[in-house]
C-alpha positions, 0 to 999 in steps of 0.5 A: 546505505547498507549493502542490501538497501537500494533507493527508488525515486518517484514523483507523483504530483504533491509529495504529501500524497506519495509517502503514505503508499510506500511508508511503513511497508515491509523492506521500506527503510524511509521515505523522504519527500524532496525535489529532484530532476532540475538545476537549481541546488538546494531549492526551497518549496517557494522557488519549486512552486514558481515552476522555474527550477526545473524540479518536480516534488518527489519522494526518494525511498530507501529499501530492501529489494529483497523484501520489497522488490522494485517491481513492486515499488514501480506497481504501487507508484502507478496505482498513486497517479494519472499517468496520462496527464502531462501537466501535473496531477489532479488539481496541482497544475505545472512543472513541479506537479509532473510525474516521473520515474527516476532510475538509479541503475539499468535494472530499474530502467528496464523494470520500469519500462516493462511495467510501463509498457505493460500498463499501456498495453492493458487498455486501463486508459485510453489515453496514452501514458505520458510519465517519462523514466529518467536517469536519477539526478540529484535529490534535495530533501524538502523542509521538515514541514513537508516530511510525513505530512500524512501523518503530522497533519492527518486530518488536512491531509485527508481533506487534500486528498480527497478534495484534489480529486486523487482518492476518487481517481484511485478509486474509480481507476484501481480498485477492483470490483467484485460481482456480488452475485458471482461471490455468493456463487464462489463463496461458502455461506459464513465467508459471504456473510463475513466478508461481504455483510460484515458478520462475525463467525462464532468463537472457537469454532471456527478454522484458524483459531488455534492454528500452529502452523507456519504459513500466510493468510490471504483474503478469501476473495482477493488473495492479498497477503494479510498476516503471517503465522509469525504474528498469530497468538493465542488472545483466548478469545477464540478467533485468529489474532494477530500483533500486526499485519504483514503489510499496512498498505493491504488493510484500511480501517473504519470507525464501527459504531454498531452493536452500540460499541466504538471499535475499530474495523479492519478491511482488505484494501483490494478487495474491500472485504470485512475481515474483523476488528483491531483492538489496543489490548494485544502483547505490549512488548509486540506494540499493544495490538490485537488484529481479531479476525474471522478465519472465514475471511482468509485462506491459509497457505502453508510455508512449504506451498507458498512457492507454488501458489505464487507468494514466493516474495512473502518466503522471507518471512520465515528465513 
């Protein structure tokens, strides 16, 4: 492990569902599904499922804390689970599906305890927060068929995540809701039309299509970080275009069949704002994607103002 890397270990029920929230995010080197917390050495999936090994299903993350602070990992962890359930997660019951944060050093322990206390005092849940914070024990990687399950078995994974009740729980408890009547007062007409009514602004007549300043673009509604100027390029289409988002976790994609076309719509994860579409005609040397966004869905924060506006953790983009 490199000098600028750490390990983080989380148990959140079925490990199939605990890889996607962390995978391919900034600063994340790898996410491995496996077993930990018990005494049986090199256990198999079948052995762990008997709930007699003491192990829980977990993920172990190798990350760069300078890019992805441990605090953000813990925050992401809470948003995947029901922290009030002591006997498993959703439809998965038993010891091996219990939740836990396994800390690898005293700093992680302190961060996790502060985060747990903050969640308990927030009033989000009426029941006690029962997820324990425990010292890390030996971690045993799971069998290959369980690694990156959300990619290798995408259709079954989506059915499972929805059928287990996890997807609805996350949506109900962790996704903020926004009052559209208040948004109509806060946003300009074009901002509201684009973000709330799936509108599209005119090409070459929008704020950022030709922006050349350094900085980040955030959701106009929630402030969540979307894109960096480092990934912006002139696609000659009249809208701000990017080769990739800053953090894929902050976006979600839907199939859009409006206007007699088959397109992939891009929305922000937290605010559910319509942002634009992603196409496969971007620069091949940068992955081949073109995220074609509406300026009205975003706010640009210049590099020199990121600190004062609370986005200091993203200054690494311009190091």
